[in-house]
N, C-alpha and C positions, 0 to 999 in steps of 0.2 A: 737749519734745523730739520731733522728727518720727520716727515709726516707719519703719524701712527693712526690707524683707523679706529682702534679701540679707545673709547673715551677715558676709561680708567687708566690705561697706559699713558695716554696723553697728559693727564693731570700729573702723573708721577714724574713725567719728564720735565714739566715746566715749574712744578712746585717743589721746593726743597723738602727732603724727607723729614727733617727735624720740625717743619711746620705742619706737615700733614698728619703726623702721628697723633697729636692731641685731638685733632678733629675726628679721627676715626674712633678714638677712645670715647669721645663724647657721644657719638652716634650709637655705639654699642651699649653705652650706659642707658641711653633713652629706651632702646629696644628691650633691654632686660627689665626695665621698670614697668613697661606697659603691660597690662593684663588683658588676656583675651576676654571680650565681653560676649556673653551668651544671652539669648532672649529669655527673659524670666517671667513673661506674662502667660496668659491663656491663649492657646492657639488650636487650630484644627488642621492636622496634616492632610494634604491632598492625596487621595488614593486613585490609582489608575482604575480600580474596580472595587466594589464592596464585597465581592465573592470570588474566590478561586475555586473553580469547578473542574473535577477530574472525570466526570461522566462515570463510566464503569471500569473498575479495576479488579482483576482476579485476586482473591484472598491468598495468603501465603501458603505455599506447599509445606507440609509438616517436615521439620528438620532441615529447612532450606531458607535462604534469603530471597528466593525467587517467588513471585515476581516483585519488582519495585516499579512504581508508576513512572510515567514520563515526568520530566521536570517542568513545572509551570513557573513562569517568570512574571513578576509584576514590579511596579515602581511606586515609591512613596515620596512625595515632594514636600519640602519645607516652604511654606508660602511667605515666611517672614523675611525682613531685611537684615536679620542677624542670624548667626548660627544657633541652632537648637540642639539640645541633647535629648535623644529619644531612646527609650528602652523597649525591648520586645520580649514577649514570652508566649509560649503555646498554652492555651487554656487547659489542655489535658496534661501538661507537664511531661515528666519522663514517660508516662504511660500513653502518651498521644500516639495515634497511628501516623501522624504527620512529622516531617522533618523540615526545619527552616535553616536558611543561611542568609544573613544580611550583609551585603558587600564583603563576602569572604569570611564572615564570622559565623560559625555554626551555633545552633540553639541546643536545647529548647528555651534557654534564657540568655538574652543578650542585652547588656546594660550600657547605657550612656554612649550611644552611637552619635557622633557629631555629624549633623547634616548642615552644610554651609547654606548661607542665605540664598533663597530661590533655587536651590539645588535639590537633587534626588538621591536616594539609595535604591539599589535593586534588591529584591527579595526573591529567593529561589525556594520552591516548595516541592517536596515529594511526599508520597504516602506508601505505606506497606501495611496492608489490612489483614487482620487475623480472620480465620475461618469463623463463620457465623451460624452454620448449621441450617440455614434457610434454603428453600427450594429455588429461590430467585434472588436477584440482587437486593441487598439490604443497605440502607442509607447510613453512612458514617460521617458525623459532623464534628468539627472542632472550630476553634477560633484562634486567630493571631491577635494578641492584645498589644496595643501600642500606647505608650505613656510619655507625655511631655509636661513637665512641671505639675504633676499630679492629675492632669486631665487625661482620661483614658478613652481610646477608640478601639473598635473591633472590626476585624476583617474575617468574614466567614470562610471556612475551609470545608469543602464537601465532596464526597465520592460515594458511589455505590459499590459495595464489596460483593463479589460473586464467587461463591464456592465452585470448585472445578474438580474434575477427574484428571490427575496428572500422569503422564507417561514419559519418563525420562530415559533416553537411550533404550527403548523397550522393544522386545520381540513380542508381537501380539499373538495370542493363543490361536491354534488351529481350530476352525469352526466357531470362533468367537464373534461377538457383535457389540456394537455400541447402539444403545436405544434410548438413553435418558434425554428427554427433551427439555428438562428444567435446568440441568447443570451441564456446562460445556466440557468438552474433552480438550485438554491442552497437551500438545506434543513439545517436549523440551529435548534438544539434542537428538532428534530423529526417532522414528518408529519404523518397524519392519514387519511386513507380512511374509513369513518365510516361504521358500519354495515348497510346493506340495500342499500348502495350506490355503484355506478359504476364509475370508473375513468379510462381515457384512456391516454396513453403516445404515441404520434405519432412518425413516423419515423424521424431519424436524430436528435432527442432531446438528450441533454446532461444533466445529473442530477449529481450534486456534493453534498456530505453530509459532514457536519462538524464532528469533533471527538465526539464519543458517541451518534451520531444521527442515526436514522433508518427511513425507510418508513414502517409504520405499516399498514397492510391491514386487516381490519375487514370485509369490504365489498367485492368488486370484482375489480381486476386490469386487464386491457388489455394493453400489451406493443406491439406495432405494428411496429417494425422495418422491414426493407427490406434488401436484400442482398447488395444493393447499399447505403443505408442509415440506418446504425445500430443505436440502442439506447445505450447510455453509462450510467452506474451507477458507481461512484467511489468516493474517498475522495475529500476534498475541496482544494487540492493542485495540480492544473493543470500544473505540471512541469514534464519534462521527468525523472528527478532524482527520483521522487516518484512513477514511474510507476509500480515498482515491490514490493513496500513496503506493508506489510499486516497491518491489524488492524487500518486503518485510519478512519473507520466508522463502524457502527454495522452491517448493511446489510438490506435485505428485509425480513420482518417478517410477515408471513401469520398466523393470529390468529385462534383459535378454531372457527369453524363455517363458515370460509371463504371457498368458493368452486367456481368452474367454472372459475378460473383464467387462463390467457393465456399470455405467454411471447414468442415472436418471434424475432429472429435476434437482440439479445441484448448482450452487453459486461458488465459483472458484476465483478468488481475487487477491490482489496485492502480492503475488509471488514474483520470483525472478522468471521462471518458466512455469506457467500454470500446470500443464501436463506435458511430460516428456515420455515418449514410448520408444524404447530400444528393442529391436527385434531381429538382430543378426544371429543365426541365419533365419530367413523368413519361414514360418510354418504355415500350414494351410488354414487354421482358424483365424478369425479376427483377434488381434491383440486387445482391441478396445471398441466397444459400441457405446456411443455417446448420444443421449437423447435429452432434449429440453433443458439444456445446460447453458449457463452463462460463465464465460471466462473473461475477466476484465482487469485492467490496471496492473499489467505485468511488465516488468522492466525489460526483459529480453524477448519473450515470445508467449503468446497465449497457449499455443500448442505446437510441439515439435515432434515429428515422427522420423526416425532413422531406419530406413528399410522396414517400415512398419505396415500393418494392416489396420486401418482405422475407418469406421463408419460413423458419421455424425448426422443427425436429423434434428431440425428445429433448435439449432444452437447459435449462440451469440459469442463471437470472438472479437473483443473490442478494446480500444485504448491501450495500445502496446508500445513499448519503446522501439522495437524493431519489427517483429513479425506477428501478425495475427495467426498465421499458419506457416510453418516451414516443413516441407517434405524433402528430406535430405537423403541422398544416395538411394534413390528409388523407393519402392514400396507400393502399396495399393490403398487408395484413398477414395472414399465415396461421401460426398456432401449433398444433402438435400434440404432445401429450405433453411439455409444458414445465412447469417449476416456477419461479414468480416468488415470491420470499420476501425479506423484509427485517426483521431484528431487529438494530439497531446502536445503539451508544452514542456515536458520534462526531458525531452531528448530531441535531437535533430536527425531525422531519418534521411538517408540519401537514396534508398531503394524502396520498391514496392513492398507492402507488408504481407502480401500473399505470394509465397515463393515455393516453387517446385523444381526439383532437379534430379536427374538420374546419375549424378556424379558426386564425387568427393574430391575437392581441390585443396592444394596447399596455399600458403600465403601469396605465392606468385601466380596463382591461377592454373597451375599445372594439374592435370587430372591424376589422382592417385588410385581411384577405384571407380567402377561404374556398375550399376545394377538396374534392372528393368523398373520402369515407373508406369503406373496407371492411375490417373486422377480423373474421376467423374464428378462433375459439379453441376447441379440442376437447381433452378429456381432460387438462386442465391445472390446476395449482394456483396460486391467487393469494391469498397469505396474508402476515400480518405482525402487528406489535404495535399497530396502530391498529384502531379499530372499523370504519372504512371504508377499504378498500384499493383500491377502484376510483375513478378520477377520469374522468368522462365529460362531455365538453363538445360538444354538437351544436347550438350556437347559430347556426352559419352557415347560409346559404341553400343551400349545396351538399349533395349527398346524403350521408347517414350510414347505413351498413349495418353491423350487428354481429350475428354469429351465434355464440352461446356454448352449447355442448352438452357434457355429461359432465364438467363441471369442479367443483372444490371452491373456493369463493370466500369471502373474508372481506368481508362487506358488510351494512350495516344496511338499505340501500335495496332490495337484492335485485332489480336491474333485469332479470334474465333468469330470474325464478322460473317454475317450471312447465315448464322446458325441460331436464329431466334433470340439472340442476345441484344440487350440495349447497352449503349455506350455513352458515358460522360453526361448523363442526365442526373441532376441533383435529386437524390432519393427523398429529400425533405423529411429527415428524421425529426421526431417531435422535439427532443431536447438533448442535444449532444453533450452539453456541459453537465447535465444531471445523469448521463448514461442511459437515456431513454432513446432507443434506436427503433422504436415502432414508427410506422409511417403516419404522417399527418393526413388531413383530409384531401390535400391536393397532390399527394405523392404519386409519381409515375409507377410505383411498385404495385399499386392497387389493380387487381384483376389482370396482371401482366405476365403471370407465370404460364407454364405449360402443364397439361394434365399428365401426371405420372402414373405408372403402373408398377406396383400397387400405389394408390393415392396416399398422400399424407393427410389424414383426416382432421388433425388438430394442429394448433400452432404451439409455440414455445410455452405459452401460458395455459395451454389446455383448451383454448377457444376453438370452436369448430371451423374448418375450412369448407365452404360450400361453393359449388360451381367452379369457375375459373379461379385458381388460388392467387393470392398476392405473392410477389417475389420476396424472399427473405424469411426470417424466423418468426415474424409477427404478422398476424392477419388483422387487417383493419376492419372493425365492425361496420356494417352498412348503416 
């Protein structure tokens, strides 16, 4: 007899068909007569949380479905040893600001969802909030009601709705400004400062950008934050969970020909490239002067200059996927009391995050173009989790000048040794995970800088620098 691995096939071989058919019919009859038994007593469904909280959500732009919140996911478990039938509904019904979906079934009312014994269903919740006319975020509450055998439970849904000024694919007015500190400015599908125009962003303003959006500057931009009222640029998800996520928007993009730009006391975060400055051909004025500014949590680079003229004082460039600073194809760069640092887990860097080159190369490393480069870096920190955090490429025929004095640098090659620089000493930042790159009480940055002319009299936060200054953007108080 041929051996057959499948048990059903084996039975068919050794048992005559005329004898097996009545047995099959009997089994099918029993199955058809058996009724599914559902739990019919009182029970309390087990909830992953008693509240779904969205933090802050922009209210809806008039005439648009934008924005819709992130999707929150929770689970609801049947604690019983039998299947239960549960029904779900939004307390606000069709008028609710919230949307629900239970295991693929959309609401606002979902009846008799079967939850097997000791099993769970997933609940997906979004919200789209209407404008409220308030000067600040206003609380919007609703409830997800659940019922099993007449017993009702409640899951609270909560969000703060924040009215905003919206700019969709907008050309900003010449001589215009943003100055509202109570309502944010939201850029959807890019905004442009046209060539020949000046635009000002005043202290305390918050600017949020949707995915794949940028603020393009062909003209001139002035950002006028203060130590007490900083200006914020970030992605369009104003929730604490998104604070350190990169690539939420494109960034600030200064186009060729844009010069005389100034950014003071700003926080630029969660972009792909925080600031990009294109300046071919190079003009005589600075393209950008950057003071007391933080650029963090960027997917590709905190700041990139392409044959650009950039001056930065008391600035933090930190937590980047590739480069804290990239100076490409030459340019002129001056950094004083800046901190460049990167310790991230959302990418695997192979090269140092502070990179300067007087070349432009193709994918095979061949030089396509070369331009003069000058990079002066004083009293600054360049540190991170690689052994070599400097990437220097001076292979082009154009001039390459680099003056590094009074810095603390993570580098095996020590290219500027003997020039008052410190190497490979842990700067002892206060709290890297929380983005606090100020020195702690035992930091070697303390009183280790050189005296500059003219001196930098305050630090990134506006605190005074007295006597021999600390290296980096932050001055440790005595």
